[in-house]
N, C-alpha and C positions, 0 to 999 in steps of 0.2 A: 216152067210156070212157078210163081214164087208160092211159097206156103206159108204163112204165119197164124200166129191164134193173137184174136184183138183183146185186151186186156183194158178193161173200164173200174176203173177205181173211185169210189165216192170218199173227197177229202174231207168230209164231215164226219167221218168215222174215224181220221187217222189224228193219233195224239204228236205234240211237238216231240216227243220223244222219237217217236218212230219216224218224225220227218227228218229230224236233224238225223239219225242213224243211218238214212240211206246212203248210197255210195256216189253221192254227188257234190260237185263243187257249191260253194255258198251260193250264187247268185241262182241256181236251179232251186235249191231248197227252199230261198226266201221266194222264189215267184208262188213254189205250191203251198209254200205259209199264208201269203197273200191271196191266194185263190181262193182260199179255204177260208180267210178272216176278213177279208177286205172290206165286205160289204158291211159287217156287222161292227158297229162303234167303239161298243163297248170291249167285244173281244179279241178286237185289233189293239187296242190300247194294251189292256190286260196282259197279252202276248208280246207283245213289242219288247218287253223288260227282258224277256225271254230269247228274243231273235237279235239283241243287241250287238251281240259277239259277232254272228253271221253279217251283220251290216259290216261291221271292222273288218272282218277276212274279205267278202266280198270285194273292200273299197281298196283293199291291197293287193287285188291283180291287177295284170297289166290295162285292162280298161273298166278299172275298178270305180271312179267315180263317173264315169256312162252307165256301167252297169246300175249302181246305186240312184243315179236320177232316175233312169227309168222305170224301178219301184217307186220312188217317191211321186213320180209324175203319176204312175198307174193309183197308187192311192188318192191322190190329191184329184183324180178324175172320176173313181167311182164312189168316194165316202163323200155322199150329201152331208149329213150332218155331222160332219167332224170338224171342229174348227181349228182354223191353222195355229193360232197360239197354243194351243193343248198340245197339237199333235207335235209342232215345232219342240216344246219343252220336253216329251215323253220321248222323242226321238233322241236330242241331246242327254237326257238322261240315260240311257240306254247304248247310246255309242256314242260319244262326245266327237269321236273324228270325223264323224259323218255329218259335222255342221256345214261346211263348205259345200255337200250335195243336198242339205236339207230345204234348198232355195224351192219353192214351189213352181209347179208351171204358171202360175198366175206371175209372179214376179218373175220368171225368167221370159215371159211374153212382154211384160210391161217395159222389160228392159231394153229388148230388141225393140220395141216399136218406139221408144222413146230415143234410139239411136238412130233409127231410119229418119224420125221426125225431123231430129235433128240436123242430118246430113239432109233431107229435104230441105230444110228453113234457110240452111247454109245459101244452097243452091238459088233460090227464090228470094233468099236474101238480096242478094247483088243486083236484083232486076227491082223488086217491089219496094226497097229498104231494106236494111240491115234488121232492124230491131222488130216491124210488122212480119218480115219473113219467116225470122225464126220461132216468133210466138204459134205464127200459122202452123209453121212445121212441127212445133212439139205437137200443139192439138191434133195436128193428123197422125203425127206417130202414136201419141196415145189411143187415137178412135181405132189404129192400124191394131194397135194391141189387143182391145179389147176386142174387137170382131175375130181375132183368132182365138182367144179365150173364149168368148161365147158359142163359136162355132165348136170349139173342141170339147164344150159341155156339154153344149144344148143342141148340134149339128147344125142344118142350116138354117139361116137367117132370114125370115120374111124379108122384103123388099121394104115395106113401112119401117123395119126396126133401123134398117141400111142405110135411109134416106134420115131418118131423126139421127142417128149416130152421125151423119155427115155434116148436117148441118147445127150440132150442140156445140156451146161456150165451152173453154177449160173446165169452167165449175161442174157441168153435168158429168161429161167424160170423166172426170175424178170423182164424183160421185159413184158411178156406175163401175168405176174398176174397182171400189171396195165392196160394192154391194155384188158382185161377182164373184167374189172367194167364197161368199155364202149361201148365195140365191138357190133357191129348189128349182125356179122356173123364170123364163126370160120377164113375165109380169112382177117379179122381184126386184128384179135389176132396175129396171124401167120404171118401177111405181113413181108418184110424184115425188118431188122433192119437198123435204118438210123444212 
C-alpha cells in the first residue's frame, strides 16, 4: 500500500527568487511562474523581465522551441486583456532569442488555415477554374483557422456562428481574424462591421 503526503502550495505567496531557487529545469520554473502570474496582466508584464533568462535557458534544451511555444500559447489563451504587440515587445526585450517562438497561437492557426486553404484551393482549382478555386480555398482556410482559434478561446461554437462563418466573404473573415486576438466574447468578434 503506497503511503505519501499531499503538499499543496499557494503560488501567490512564492517570490520570483523562491521559484528560481527550486531544483527544477527552466521549463517547470516558467510554468509555475505563469500559473502564478498569467492571469494578472500587470504582474505578468512586470515579472517577464525577471524571467527572460529562464526563457532563453528553456529554449536551449533539446525540445526547447516546442516547450517555449507551449508556454506562450498558454499566455495567449488565458490573458484576455493583454495586447499582442505589448506582450511581444516585452518578451523580445526580456529574451530576444525567443523571437521565433513568440508567434502567438492565433498566428500559428492562421498560417495553418491558410496552408490548408491553399492546398484545398489548388485541388478545387483544377475543377472550377484555378483562380476561383484558389480564392475559395483561401477563404475556407481562413475560416478553418478562425474556427480553431475561436474554439480554443471560447469553447464549442454555436451552429449559428458556424453557419455565419461558412457563408462569409474574405473581407469579413479577415476582420474576424484580427478581432479574435483581443476579443473578450464571441459577440466582440462578430459585432457588425464598421
